[in-house]
C-alpha positions as CSV (number, residue, x, y, z in Angstrom):
1,M,-6.1,-17.1,27.2
2,D,-5.8,-20.7,26.4
3,S,-6.0,-23.2,29.4
4,H,-3.1,-24.7,28.3
5,F,-1.1,-21.7,30.6
6,F,-2.9,-23.2,33.3
7,H,-1.6,-25.3,36.8
8,A,-4.0,-27.9,38.4
9,G,-5.5,-24.6,40.3
10,K,-7.6,-23.8,36.9
11,S,-5.1,-20.4,37.0
12,L,-1.9,-19.3,35.0
13,H,0.9,-20.6,35.6
14,G,3.6,-18.4,37.6
15,A,5.9,-19.2,34.7
16,A,3.5,-17.4,32.2
17,Y,3.0,-14.2,34.5
18,F,6.8,-13.9,34.8
19,K,7.7,-14.9,31.2
20,M,5.1,-11.7,29.8
21,L,6.7,-9.0,32.6
22,D,10.3,-10.3,32.1
23,D,9.5,-9.9,28.0
24,A,8.3,-5.8,28.7
25,A,10.6,-5.6,31.0
26,Y,13.3,-6.7,28.4
27,F,11.7,-5.1,25.3
28,A,11.7,-1.7,27.0
29,A,14.9,-2.1,28.5
30,A,16.5,-2.5,24.9
31,S,14.6,0.6,23.6
32,L,17.6,2.4,25.2
33,N,20.5,0.3,23.8
34,D,20.3,-0.4,19.7
35,V,23.8,-1.7,19.7
36,Q,24.4,-4.5,21.6
37,F,22.1,-7.3,23.5
38,I,21.2,-6.6,27.0
39,L,20.9,-9.3,29.6
40,T,18.9,-9.8,32.5
41,K,20.1,-9.7,35.4
42,T,18.0,-9.9,38.1
43,F,14.3,-9.9,37.8
44,Q,10.6,-9.8,41.0
45,V,7.4,-11.0,40.3
46,K,4.9,-9.6,42.6
47,F,1.3,-11.6,41.9
48,I,-1.6,-9.5,42.6
49,R,-4.6,-11.5,41.5
50,P,-4.6,-14.7,39.6
51,V,-5.7,-15.0,35.4
52,T,-8.5,-17.0,35.5
53,G,-9.2,-16.1,31.3
54,G,-9.6,-13.3,29.4
55,L,-6.8,-10.9,27.1
56,I,-3.8,-10.2,29.5
57,T,-1.4,-7.4,27.9
58,A,2.4,-7.1,29.4
59,E,4.0,-3.1,29.6
60,G,7.1,-2.1,30.5
61,V,9.4,0.8,31.0
62,A,12.5,1.4,31.5
63,K,15.9,3.6,33.0
64,M,19.7,3.6,32.5
65,N,21.5,4.7,36.1
66,A,24.7,5.7,36.6
67,Q,26.9,2.4,36.3
68,G,25.3,1.8,32.9
69,N,22.5,-0.6,34.0
70,I,19.3,-0.3,32.6
71,K,16.3,-0.9,35.5
72,A,12.7,-1.4,34.2
73,T,9.2,-2.8,36.0
74,S,6.7,-3.9,34.1
75,V,2.9,-4.2,34.6
76,L,0.4,-7.3,33.2
77,R,-2.8,-6.5,33.2
78,S,-6.8,-7.5,32.2
79,Q,-9.4,-7.3,29.6
80,D,-11.0,-4.5,31.9
81,N,-7.5,-2.7,33.2
82,K,-7.3,-4.5,36.0
83,I,-3.9,-4.9,37.4
84,L,-2.7,-9.0,38.0
85,A,1.1,-8.7,38.6
86,R,4.1,-6.4,38.4
87,G,7.3,-6.8,37.5
88,E,10.9,-5.4,37.9
89,G,14.7,-6.2,36.7
90,E,17.8,-4.9,36.2
91,F,19.4,-5.4,33.0
92,A,22.9,-5.0,31.4
93,N,24.9,-4.8,28.4
94,S,26.6,-8.1,26.8
95,H,29.2,-8.0,24.4
96,L,27.6,-9.3,22.2
97,L,26.5,-6.2,19.2
98,L,23.2,-6.4,17.6
99,D,24.9,-6.3,14.1
100,S,27.0,-9.5,14.4
101,V,23.8,-11.6,14.8
102,K,22.5,-12.3,11.0
103,E,18.6,-12.3,12.7
104,Y,19.3,-8.8,14.0
105,A,21.3,-7.2,11.4
106,V,19.7,-4.1,10.3
107,N,19.9,-3.0,6.1
108,F,18.9,0.4,5.4
């Protein structure tokens, strides 16, 4: 872990926790819709322990609800598999189609 991401208390800044947890949940949610961009509607982070170094990973899981919104959870883990933080949020489909964006167009 690069100390450039640490705050004055010498541990990982909360913005980095949020970014990793939101990205893991977002990509899990996006795996349920390969047609449209999805948008984060809400996202909450629960900090469990500080990150002061080492390798960390984020994993996400998503499920679609009856209203067509996607609920996703994510977890941030240390190198020794300790849970550092949890996140959960709701994601919605946008009106923007993935194939209308050059960077996302798929050529088979």
